[in-house]
C-alpha positions as a Markdown table, in Angstrom:
| # | Residue | x | y | z |
|---|---|---|---|---|
| 1 | Unk | -68.5 | -37.2 | -166.4 |
| 2 | Unk | -67.3 | -33.6 | -166.2 |
| 3 | Unk | -63.7 | -34.6 | -166.9 |
| 4 | Unk | -64.6 | -35.5 | -170.5 |
| 5 | Unk | -67.1 | -32.8 | -171.3 |
| 6 | Unk | -66.3 | -29.7 | -173.3 |
| 7 | Unk | -67.4 | -26.5 | -171.7 |
| 8 | Unk | -68.9 | -23.8 | -173.9 |
| 9 | Unk | -70.5 | -20.5 | -172.9 |
| 10 | Unk | -73.7 | -19.9 | -174.8 |
| 11 | Unk | -76.6 | -17.6 | -174.4 |
| 12 | Unk | -79.3 | -19.0 | -172.1 |
| 13 | Unk | -82.9 | -19.3 | -173.3 |
| 14 | Unk | -85.9 | -19.7 | -171.1 |
| 15 | Unk | -85.2 | -22.8 | -169.0 |
| 16 | Unk | -88.8 | -23.8 | -168.3 |
| 17 | Unk | -90.0 | -23.4 | -171.9 |
| 18 | Unk | -87.0 | -25.2 | -173.3 |
| 19 | Unk | -87.3 | -28.1 | -171.0 |
| 20 | Unk | -91.0 | -28.5 | -171.7 |
| 21 | Unk | -90.4 | -28.6 | -175.5 |
| 22 | Unk | -87.7 | -31.3 | -175.1 |
| 23 | Unk | -89.9 | -33.5 | -173.0 |
| 24 | Unk | -92.8 | -33.1 | -175.4 |
| 25 | Unk | -90.6 | -34.0 | -178.4 |
| 26 | Unk | -89.5 | -37.3 | -176.7 |
| 27 | Unk | -93.0 | -38.2 | -175.6 |
| 28 | Unk | -94.6 | -37.5 | -179.0 |
| 29 | Unk | -92.0 | -39.4 | -181.0 |
| 30 | Unk | -92.1 | -42.3 | -178.5 |
| 31 | Unk | -95.9 | -42.6 | -178.7 |
| 32 | Unk | -96.1 | -42.3 | -182.5 |
| 33 | Unk | -93.5 | -45.0 | -183.0 |
| 34 | Unk | -95.1 | -47.2 | -180.3 |
| 35 | Unk | -98.6 | -46.8 | -181.9 |
| 36 | Unk | -97.5 | -47.9 | -185.4 |
| 37 | Unk | -95.4 | -50.7 | -183.9 |
| 38 | Unk | -98.4 | -52.0 | -182.0 |
| 39 | Unk | -100.7 | -51.6 | -185.0 |
| 40 | Unk | -98.4 | -53.7 | -187.2 |
| 41 | Unk | -97.7 | -56.3 | -184.6 |
| 42 | Unk | -101.1 | -57.9 | -184.3 |
| 43 | Unk | -104.8 | -57.2 | -183.7 |
| 44 | Unk | -103.9 | -56.9 | -180.0 |
| 45 | Unk | -103.6 | -53.1 | -180.7 |
| 46 | Unk | -107.3 | -52.9 | -180.1 |
| 47 | Unk | -106.8 | -54.0 | -176.5 |
| 48 | Unk | -104.0 | -51.5 | -175.9 |
| 49 | Unk | -105.9 | -48.6 | -177.4 |
| 50 | Unk | -109.5 | -49.4 | -176.5 |
| 51 | Unk | -110.8 | -45.7 | -176.7 |
| 52 | Unk | -108.9 | -44.7 | -179.8 |
| 53 | Unk | -111.0 | -43.8 | -182.9 |
| 54 | Unk | -109.0 | -45.1 | -185.9 |
| 55 | Unk | -110.4 | -44.7 | -189.5 |
| 56 | Unk | -108.2 | -47.6 | -190.9 |
| 57 | Unk | -108.5 | -46.1 | -194.4 |
| 58 | Unk | -105.2 | -47.6 | -195.6 |
| 59 | Unk | -106.6 | -51.1 | -195.2 |
| 60 | Unk | -109.6 | -50.5 | -197.5 |
| 61 | Unk | -107.4 | -49.4 | -200.5 |
| 62 | Unk | -107.3 | -51.9 | -203.4 |
| 63 | Unk | -110.0 | -54.1 | -201.9 |
| 64 | Unk | -113.2 | -55.1 | -203.9 |
| 65 | Unk | -116.3 | -53.0 | -202.9 |
| 66 | Unk | -117.8 | -54.5 | -199.7 |
| 67 | Unk | -114.8 | -56.7 | -199.0 |
| 68 | Unk | -112.4 | -56.0 | -196.1 |
| 69 | Unk | -113.4 | -52.4 | -196.1 |
| 70 | Unk | -111.7 | -50.7 | -193.2 |
| 71 | Unk | -110.6 | -54.0 | -191.6 |
| 72 | Unk | -107.2 | -54.4 | -190.1 |
| 73 | Unk | -104.8 | -56.8 | -191.9 |
| 74 | Unk | -101.1 | -57.5 | -191.6 |
| 75 | Unk | -99.0 | -54.7 | -193.0 |
| 76 | Unk | -96.1 | -52.3 | -192.4 |
| 77 | Unk | -96.1 | -48.6 | -191.6 |
| 78 | Unk | -92.8 | -46.9 | -192.4 |
| 79 | Unk | -92.7 | -43.5 | -190.8 |
| 80 | Unk | -91.1 | -40.7 | -192.9 |
| 81 | Unk | -91.8 | -37.6 | -190.9 |
| 82 | Unk | -93.5 | -36.5 | -187.6 |
| 83 | Unk | -94.6 | -32.8 | -187.5 |
| 84 | Unk | -96.1 | -31.4 | -184.2 |
| 85 | Unk | -99.0 | -29.0 | -184.8 |
| 86 | Unk | -99.8 | -25.8 | -182.8 |
| 87 | Unk | -101.8 | -26.5 | -179.6 |
| 88 | Unk | -105.3 | -25.1 | -180.1 |
| 89 | Unk | -107.1 | -27.3 | -177.5 |
| 90 | Unk | -105.9 | -27.6 | -173.9 |
| 91 | Unk | -104.5 | -31.1 | -173.0 |
| 92 | Unk | -104.7 | -32.2 | -176.7 |
| 93 | Unk | -101.4 | -32.7 | -178.6 |
| 94 | Unk | -101.7 | -33.3 | -182.4 |
| 95 | Unk | -99.1 | -34.4 | -184.9 |
| 96 | Unk | -99.1 | -35.0 | -188.6 |
| 97 | Unk | -97.4 | -38.2 | -189.6 |
| 98 | Unk | -96.2 | -38.8 | -193.1 |
| 99 | Unk | -95.6 | -42.5 | -193.9 |
| 100 | Unk | -95.6 | -45.3 | -196.4 |
| 101 | Unk | -97.9 | -48.2 | -195.8 |
| 102 | Unk | -97.4 | -51.7 | -197.4 |
| 103 | Unk | -100.0 | -54.4 | -197.1 |
| 104 | Unk | -98.6 | -57.9 | -196.5 |
| 105 | Unk | -99.6 | -60.4 | -199.1 |
| 106 | Unk | -98.9 | -64.1 | -198.6 |
| 107 | Unk | -96.5 | -65.6 | -201.1 |
| 108 | Unk | -95.7 | -62.1 | -202.6 |
| 109 | Unk | -92.4 | -60.5 | -201.9 |
| 110 | Unk | -93.3 | -57.3 | -203.8 |
| 111 | Unk | -96.4 | -55.3 | -203.1 |
| 112 | Unk | -97.9 | -51.9 | -204.1 |
| 113 | Unk | -97.7 | -49.5 | -201.2 |
| 114 | Unk | -99.5 | -46.2 | -200.3 |
| 115 | Unk | -98.2 | -42.8 | -199.4 |
| 116 | Unk | -100.3 | -41.2 | -196.7 |
| 117 | Unk | -100.6 | -38.5 | -194.1 |
| 118 | Unk | -102.4 | -39.1 | -190.9 |
| 119 | Unk | -103.4 | -36.7 | -188.1 |
| 120 | Unk | -102.9 | -38.2 | -184.6 |
| 121 | Unk | -104.5 | -36.7 | -181.6 |
| 122 | Unk | -103.2 | -37.4 | -178.1 |
| 123 | Unk | -104.8 | -36.6 | -174.7 |
| 124 | Unk | -102.4 | -35.5 | -172.0 |
| 125 | Unk | -104.9 | -35.2 | -169.1 |
| 126 | Unk | -103.5 | -38.4 | -167.6 |
| 127 | Unk | -100.3 | -36.6 | -166.6 |
| 128 | Unk | -97.6 | -34.3 | -167.8 |
| 129 | Unk | -95.4 | -37.2 | -169.0 |
| 130 | Unk | -98.2 | -39.4 | -170.5 |
| 131 | Unk | -100.0 | -39.3 | -173.8 |
| 132 | Unk | -103.1 | -41.3 | -174.6 |
| 133 | Unk | -104.0 | -41.9 | -178.2 |
| 134 | Unk | -107.4 | -40.4 | -178.9 |
| 135 | Unk | -107.9 | -40.4 | -182.7 |
| 136 | Unk | -106.2 | -41.3 | -186.0 |
| 137 | Unk | -107.5 | -39.6 | -189.1 |
| 138 | Unk | -106.3 | -40.1 | -192.6 |
| 139 | Unk | -105.9 | -36.8 | -194.4 |
| 140 | Unk | -104.6 | -38.0 | -197.7 |
| 141 | Unk | -103.6 | -41.3 | -199.3 |
| 142 | Unk | -102.1 | -42.0 | -202.7 |
| 143 | Unk | -101.2 | -45.4 | -204.3 |
| 144 | Unk | -97.6 | -45.9 | -205.4 |
| 145 | Unk | -97.0 | -46.2 | -209.2 |
| 146 | Unk | -94.6 | -49.1 | -208.7 |
| 147 | Unk | -94.1 | -52.3 | -206.6 |
| 148 | Unk | -91.8 | -52.4 | -203.6 |
| 149 | Unk | -90.3 | -55.2 | -201.5 |
| 150 | Unk | -92.3 | -55.8 | -198.3 |
| 151 | Unk | -90.2 | -55.0 | -195.3 |
| 152 | Unk | -91.7 | -55.5 | -191.8 |
| 153 | Unk | -91.7 | -52.4 | -189.6 |
| 154 | Unk | -93.3 | -53.4 | -186.3 |
| 155 | Unk | -90.2 | -54.2 | -184.4 |
| 156 | Unk | -88.1 | -51.3 | -185.7 |
| 157 | Unk | -91.0 | -48.9 | -184.7 |
| 158 | Unk | -91.2 | -50.4 | -181.3 |
| 159 | Unk | -87.5 | -50.1 | -180.8 |
| 160 | Unk | -87.4 | -46.5 | -181.9 |
| 161 | Unk | -90.3 | -45.7 | -179.5 |
| 162 | Unk | -88.4 | -47.3 | -176.7 |
| 163 | Unk | -85.3 | -45.3 | -177.5 |
| 164 | Unk | -87.1 | -42.0 | -177.2 |
| 165 | Unk | -88.5 | -43.0 | -173.8 |
| 166 | Unk | -85.1 | -44.1 | -172.7 |
| 167 | Unk | -83.6 | -40.8 | -173.8 |
| 168 | Unk | -86.3 | -38.9 | -171.9 |
| 169 | Unk | -85.5 | -41.0 | -168.7 |
| 170 | Unk | -81.9 | -40.0 | -168.9 |
| 171 | Unk | -82.5 | -36.3 | -169.6 |
| 172 | Unk | -85.4 | -36.0 | -167.2 |
| 173 | Unk | -84.7 | -38.7 | -164.6 |
| 174 | Unk | -87.7 | -37.9 | -162.5 |
| 175 | Unk | -90.1 | -38.7 | -165.4 |
| 176 | Unk | -89.5 | -42.4 | -166.0 |
| 177 | Unk | -88.2 | -45.5 | -164.2 |
| 178 | Unk | -85.8 | -47.0 | -166.8 |
| 179 | Unk | -85.4 | -50.2 | -164.8 |
| 180 | Unk | -88.7 | -51.5 | -166.2 |
| 181 | Unk | -87.0 | -51.9 | -169.6 |
| 182 | Unk | -84.3 | -54.3 | -168.2 |
| 183 | Unk | -84.5 | -58.1 | -168.4 |
| 184 | Unk | -83.9 | -59.8 | -165.1 |
| 185 | Unk | -80.3 | -60.7 | -165.7 |
| 186 | Unk | -79.4 | -57.7 | -168.0 |
| 187 | Unk | -75.7 | -56.8 | -168.2 |
| 188 | Unk | -75.1 | -53.1 | -167.8 |
| 189 | Unk | -71.9 | -51.1 | -168.6 |
| 190 | Unk | -72.2 | -47.4 | -168.2 |
| 191 | Unk | -70.0 | -44.5 | -169.3 |
| 192 | Unk | -69.6 | -43.7 | -165.7 |
| 193 | Unk | -67.7 | -46.9 | -164.7 |
| 194 | Unk | -68.3 | -46.4 | -160.9 |
| 195 | Unk | -72.1 | -46.6 | -161.4 |
| 196 | Unk | -73.5 | -50.1 | -161.7 |
| 197 | Unk | -77.3 | -49.8 | -162.1 |
| 198 | Unk | -79.6 | -47.7 | -164.2 |
| 199 | Unk | -81.5 | -46.5 | -161.1 |
| 200 | Unk | -78.2 | -45.2 | -159.6 |
| 201 | Unk | -77.3 | -43.6 | -162.9 |
| 202 | Unk | -80.6 | -41.7 | -163.0 |
| 203 | Unk | -80.0 | -40.6 | -159.4 |
| 204 | Unk | -76.5 | -39.5 | -160.3 |
| 205 | Unk | -77.7 | -37.5 | -163.3 |
| 206 | Unk | -80.4 | -35.8 | -161.3 |
| 207 | Unk | -77.8 | -34.9 | -158.7 |
| 208 | Unk | -75.5 | -33.1 | -161.2 |
| 209 | Unk | -77.9 | -30.2 | -161.3 |
| 210 | Unk | -77.8 | -29.9 | -165.1 |
| 211 | Unk | -80.7 | -28.3 | -166.9 |
| 212 | Unk | -82.0 | -28.3 | -170.5 |
| 213 | Unk | -80.4 | -31.7 | -170.9 |
| 214 | Unk | -80.8 | -33.0 | -174.5 |
| 215 | Unk | -79.5 | -36.3 | -176.0 |
| 216 | Unk | -79.9 | -36.2 | -179.7 |
| 217 | Unk | -79.6 | -39.6 | -181.3 |
| 218 | Unk | -77.2 | -40.0 | -184.3 |
| 219 | Unk | -76.3 | -42.8 | -186.7 |
| 220 | Unk | -78.9 | -45.3 | -185.5 |
| 221 | Unk | -78.5 | -48.9 | -186.7 |
| 222 | Unk | -80.9 | -51.7 | -185.9 |
| 223 | Unk | -79.7 | -55.2 | -186.9 |
| 224 | Unk | -81.3 | -58.6 | -186.2 |
| 225 | Unk | -79.1 | -61.1 | -184.3 |
| 226 | Unk | -78.7 | -64.7 | -185.3 |
| 227 | Unk | -78.1 | -67.5 | -182.8 |
| 228 | Unk | -74.3 | -67.4 | -183.0 |
| 229 | Unk | -74.3 | -63.7 | -182.0 |
| 230 | Unk | -76.5 | -63.8 | -178.9 |
| 231 | Unk | -74.8 | -66.0 | -176.3 |
| 232 | Unk | -75.5 | -63.4 | -173.7 |
| 233 | Unk | -79.3 | -63.4 | -174.5 |
| 234 | Unk | -79.7 | -67.1 | -175.4 |
| 235 | Unk | -82.4 | -67.7 | -172.8 |
| 236 | Unk | -84.4 | -64.7 | -174.0 |
| 237 | Unk | -84.1 | -65.8 | -177.7 |
| 238 | Unk | -85.5 | -69.2 | -176.8 |
| 239 | Unk | -88.7 | -67.6 | -175.6 |
| 240 | Unk | -91.4 | -68.3 | -178.1 |
| 241 | Unk | -92.0 | -65.3 | -180.3 |
| 242 | Unk | -89.0 | -63.3 | -179.1 |
| 243 | Unk | -86.7 | -61.7 | -181.7 |
| 244 | Unk | -83.3 | -60.4 | -180.8 |
| 245 | Unk | -81.6 | -57.2 | -182.1 |
| 246 | Unk | -78.4 | -55.3 | -181.7 |
| 247 | Unk | -78.9 | -51.5 | -181.7 |
| 248 | Unk | -76.0 | -49.1 | -182.1 |
| 249 | Unk | -76.1 | -45.3 | -182.1 |
| 250 | Unk | -74.5 | -42.2 | -180.6 |
| 251 | Unk | -75.8 | -39.5 | -178.3 |
| 252 | Unk | -74.8 | -35.9 | -178.9 |
| 253 | Unk | -75.5 | -34.7 | -175.4 |
| 254 | Unk | -75.7 | -31.1 | -174.3 |
| 255 | Unk | -76.9 | -29.5 | -171.1 |
| 256 | Unk | -76.6 | -26.2 | -169.1 |
| 257 | Unk | -74.8 | -26.3 | -165.8 |
| 258 | Unk | -75.4 | -24.0 | -162.8 |
| 259 | Unk | -73.0 | -21.4 | -164.2 |
| 260 | Unk | -75.0 | -21.1 | -167.5 |
| 261 | Unk | -72.3 | -22.9 | -169.5 |
| 262 | Unk | -73.2 | -25.6 | -172.0 |
| 263 | Unk | -71.6 | -28.9 | -171.4 |
| 264 | Unk | -71.3 | -31.3 | -174.3 |
| 265 | Unk | -70.4 | -34.9 | -174.8 |
| 266 | Unk | -70.5 | -37.7 | -177.4 |
| 267 | Unk | -71.5 | -41.1 | -176.1 |
| 268 | Unk | -71.6 | -44.4 | -178.1 |
| 269 | Unk | -74.2 | -46.9 | -177.1 |
| 270 | Unk | -74.6 | -50.6 | -177.9 |
| 271 | Unk | -77.8 | -52.4 | -176.8 |
| 272 | Unk | -78.8 | -56.0 | -177.3 |
| 273 | Unk | -82.5 | -56.4 | -176.8 |
| 274 | Unk | -85.5 | -58.6 | -177.5 |
| 275 | Unk | -88.9 | -57.8 | -178.8 |
| 276 | Unk | -91.8 | -60.0 | -177.8 |
| 277 | Unk | -95.5 | -59.3 | -178.0 |
| 278 | Unk | -94.9 | -55.6 | -178.5 |
| 279 | Unk | -92.6 | -55.3 | -175.5 |
| 280 | Unk | -88.9 | -54.4 | -175.6 |
| 281 | Unk | -86.5 | -55.9 | -173.1 |
| 282 | Unk | -82.8 | -54.9 | -172.7 |
| 283 | Unk | -80.5 | -57.8 | -172.3 |
| 284 | Unk | -77.2 | -55.9 | -172.6 |
| 285 | Unk | -76.4 | -52.2 | -172.5 |
| 286 | Unk | -73.1 | -50.5 | -173.0 |
| 287 | Unk | -72.1 | -46.8 | -173.0 |
| 288 | Unk | -68.7 | -45.2 | -173.7 |
| 289 | Unk | -67.5 | -41.6 | -174.1 |
| 290 | Unk | -66.3 | -40.8 | -177.6 |
| 291 | Unk | -63.9 | -38.1 | -178.9 |
| 292 | Unk | -65.6 | -34.9 | -180.0 |
| 293 | Unk | -66.6 | -34.9 | -183.7 |
| 294 | Unk | -65.3 | -32.2 | -186.0 |
| 295 | Unk | -67.3 | -33.2 | -189.1 |
| 296 | Unk | -70.9 | -32.8 | -188.0 |
| 297 | Unk | -72.0 | -33.2 | -191.7 |
| 298 | Unk | -71.0 | -36.9 | -191.4 |
| 299 | Unk | -73.7 | -37.5 | -188.7 |
| 300 | Unk | -77.2 | -38.8 | -189.5 |
| 301 | Unk | -79.8 | -37.6 | -187.1 |
| 302 | Unk | -82.5 | -40.2 | -186.2 |
């Protein structure tokens, strides 16, 4: 890996504080996307989050008085922004999420959506690398002035949540076992060709002694796969309820080595995966090193 990295000497910030902030960013984003993915998937979210207090205000909008007030219904939460708030309470992490919500109406392609901000509170007492959803409070909600085409969001939110957990497991190998995301016969092709498994890759990364490791995702594309494109995951696609996707993006990876130098690399990633009952499973994973980019303005951060 070092043979393709560009070495730069940069000023070193506090290692422990920097590392903690990176982990928190991954965890928060992963959990936020996972929550809204589960919420839009089905009413099974109640079983996954039994202790969470959720006001469900977006579901009561536009309903006749006394009808379906605060009751879950099929819909789509499209996340626009996630803003962490200062920590005022020990073990409690709060974020303000800005999003568009679109109710799903049978036989209607276009619906009236809602712009809302919600405050999500997570409890971290179960462990440094775990967040448990405690409360969802709607701070503001406004109805759109126009109709929009209904676009489902559950699978894309679940995939984004998975990607943040995956990035955390690569940057902080001791925090997560990435093998749990792999299907039984998953095909793996890593940037380090001599390494065959994800578990060995995590061990290899841990052994490099790099600190402040950060993989920023760029140019994310999530595309559904049709039957003619998924010969390598045909068995998974035949599972009832499973949907197949191809995910492509780039990592802009930077980390400090033992000499205080910043090592950087660009890595292209292609993943074929399935989503079934709120669970993401990797069927095919491929990495490759890319040439350094000179036009950073052409990148789109996820």
